[in-house]
N, C-alpha and C positions, 0 to 999 in steps of 0.2 A: 426590414426583416418582418416576416410574418410568423407569429408565435402561436402555437397550440397551447391553450391555457387549461389546466387540469384542476378540478376540485376533487380532492381525495375522497370526500364523503359521498360524491356522486359518481364514482368510478368503480367499476367491478374489480374485485380483488386481483384476479389474474392480470388484468391490464395495468392496474396500479403497481403491482409487483414488477412488471416489465419496465415501466417507466422509471421506477426507483433504481432497479439493479442495472438497467441500461445506461443510467446517468451517472451513478456513483461507482466508479471503477478506474483502474483495476483495484480489486480488493484482495488483501493478503488472505491466505487460507490457514485456518486453525485446524490442524488434524488432531482432534481431541481424543485422548485415551482416558477412559473412565472405568469404574468397576462398581458392581452392585453388592449388596450385603451377602449375597450367595457366593461371591468371588468370581462371577462371570464377567470377563472383560468386554469392553465395547470400544470401537474405534470408528470415528465419523468426522468428515470434514465440514467446516462452517466458514463462510466468507464474510459474515457479519462479525468482524474480528479486528482488534488492533491493540497496541500498547498505549497506555494512557498515563503512566507515571514511571519515573525511574527511582524515586525516593519517597516511599518504598516502590520496588518494581511491581507494577500491576498490569495485567492483561485483562481485556474484556472480550467476550464472544457471546453470541446469541443463538442457542439452539431453539429456534422458533417452532411453534406448532406447525404441523403439516398443513400446507395450503389445500391439499386434496380432501382430507377427512377431519382436520382439526385435532388430530391426536398428538400428544406430546412426544418429543424425540426421546429415545432411550438415554441419550447423553444427559438431558435435563433431568430425567427421573433418577439417573445414577448419582449425579452430583447433589441431589436432594438427600439421597440415602447415605452416600459416602462423599463428603465435601472435599474431594481432592481430584486433580486432573493433571495429566501431562500434555502439554501443548507441543506438538511436533510440527516443524515447518515442512512445506512441500516443495520439492524441486522437480524439474522436468523429467529426471530419470526415474521418478516414482509416481508420476501423475496418473498413468493408466491403472496401476494397482490401487491408487487412492480412489479412482472412479468406481472400482469394484466394491470398495468398502462403503461407498455412498449409497449402494443399493439398499432397499428397505428389508433388510434381514430381520427375522423374528428375534425378539428379545431373548438373550441367553446364548445366541449363536455368536461365535468369535469372528469378527471381521479380520483379525490377524490371520486366522487360518484361511478364510475365504479369499482374501486378497493376497495371501502369500507373504505377509510381512513377518519379520523376525522380532519377537518380543524380548525386551531386556528388562530385568528387574530394576526398579527405581531405588534410590538410596533413602529417600525421606517420605515417600508417599506410596500408597498401595497400587495405583494404576501402573500399567507397564509402559515402557518407552518403545519407540519404533526405531530399530537399529538403522534402517535405511535412511532415516531423516538425519541431515547433518547438524541440526540443532534441536535439542529436546529440553523442555523446561518443566521441571517438577513444580507444581503449584498447589497452594492451599486455597480453597474457595472461601472468600471473605463474605460475600453477599450475593443474593440472587434477587433481581428485580423483575417482577412479572408485570407486563404492560396491558394484558388483556386476556381474553379467552377466545377459543375458536381458531379457525384456520388463519395462519399468518401472524398470530399474536406473538409478540416478542417476549423472550425470557433472557434478560441480560445477566450473565455470570461474570462477577468480578473476582479475579484470582490473583493472589500474591505469589510471585516467583520465589521459590525457596532455593532452587539449585538449577544451574544451566550446564548442559553437556554439549560441547561443540566439537565436531570432527576437525582435527588439526589440519586435514588436507585443505580446508577452506580458510585457514588463517594466513593472511599475507605477512610480508616482511615487517610491516608496521605494527603487527600484533592485533590488527582489526580483521573482521570478516571481510574477505575479498569479494566485493559486489560483482566483479566481472567473472568470477568462477562459480559462485554458489548456484546460479541459474534458478532462482526462485520463480514460482508460477503464481500468476494473479488471476482472479476470477472476474469475468466481465458479465454482460447480460446474456440471458438465454443459455445456450450450450457453449458459449465462447470463453476461451481462456487466453492468457498471454504469457510470454516468457521474458525474462530479464537477461537477454544475451548481451554481450558487449556492444554489438552494433545498434541495440535499441536503448542503450543507456547514454545519458549526458549529465554533465555537472553544471550547477549554478553556484557561483560564489555567494555565500550568505552575507547580506548587508549587515555589518556589525555596528554601523553608525548611520546617522542621517545621510540621505542622498540628495542629489539635485532635485529630484521629483519631476513627474510628468508636467505638472502645472506650470513649472518655471521655464520650461522649454519654449522657444519662440514658436509662433503659430505655423510658420512655413515648415518647421520640422514635424510638428504634430500632424499637419495636414498633408504631408508629403505623399505623392503617388509612387515614389520610388522606394522609400524606406518602409519596411513592414512594421506592424505593431510590435513585434519582438525586437526589431532593430531600435525603434524608438524607446522601448522599455529598457534596453541595455544602456542607452544614453542617459535615461532618467535615473538609472541605478548608480551612476558614477558618484563618488563621494564629494566631488567639487568640480568647479569650472576649470578648464585648461588655462594655463597661464599664457601671457602674451608671447613669450618666447616660443612656445609650442605652436601657437597660431601662426607666427611668422615662418616657422620652420615648415609647416604644412602648406602655407601659401607658396613658398618658394619651390616646394617639391611638386605640387600638383597644378598650380596656377589657378586662374579664376573660372575656368570652364568646367562644366559637368561636376560641380561640387557634390551634389547628392549622389550621383552615380559612384564617384570615387569614395565618398564616405561609406556607402553600402559595402564596397569592396573591403575597406578597412575594418568595418564591423565584422564581416565574415571571416577576416583573418585574426580577429580578437584584439585589434588595435582600437579600442573603444574611445579612449581619451583623444587619440589622434583624429579619429573620425569627427568628434564633436568640435575639436579645434579647427578642422577644415571647414566645417559648417559655420562656425562663428566668426571667422576672420572678416 
């Protein structure tokens, strides 16, 4: 492999920005509703955003200074004046309106009106909620960390979630938010976004105990030209080695020929332990 090596201190800001945002994604979108001391609402999206704690519930997002002229974002100025924010999630059904709100409107102009969103009064904070968003989180700003000055400088806002409003249409039978229906939007590099439609989602069983581990697998498995890196990763994630009975069972079922090819088929069918048993007899 031939790698391009970047020194951030020697790279122009626009190019560095592209490398960073093109590499770290998809990023969730914080559609932040704030208000200033004059009572003027502001609504703006930020993709430097995540949840970092559940106890207490804490979100972080970064309304960084403009890369064009170094000016601070209105959201940042507002949370300095009124330390409250409503974080609304963004779905595909509202992404085009969100994009209108992202335009550089003058301070004091309501993005709710410009983008056609419906404001809802919050219960515990002054900023308004976005009715069209299926999840709205009322937050108190705990701390703001400024990383620098000028264009692209980060301003990290840490906010405690005080109340969450969830559209019941997106709650599944198990009482959880249905990830196949909510259709959240993620931010990529440049002008690219992505959707979380059912055909783009997949599940991984979380390893709740120690696994076999990649290093313990025989070299012929690790160096296989038939099994992919993900195939081998699934074998390494098994909680233990297949027993002798399963090895004999797979031997009788498949025979000695084409073990790796048959193991790959078993992996694709989700029969991971059987695949490893076939390989190990």
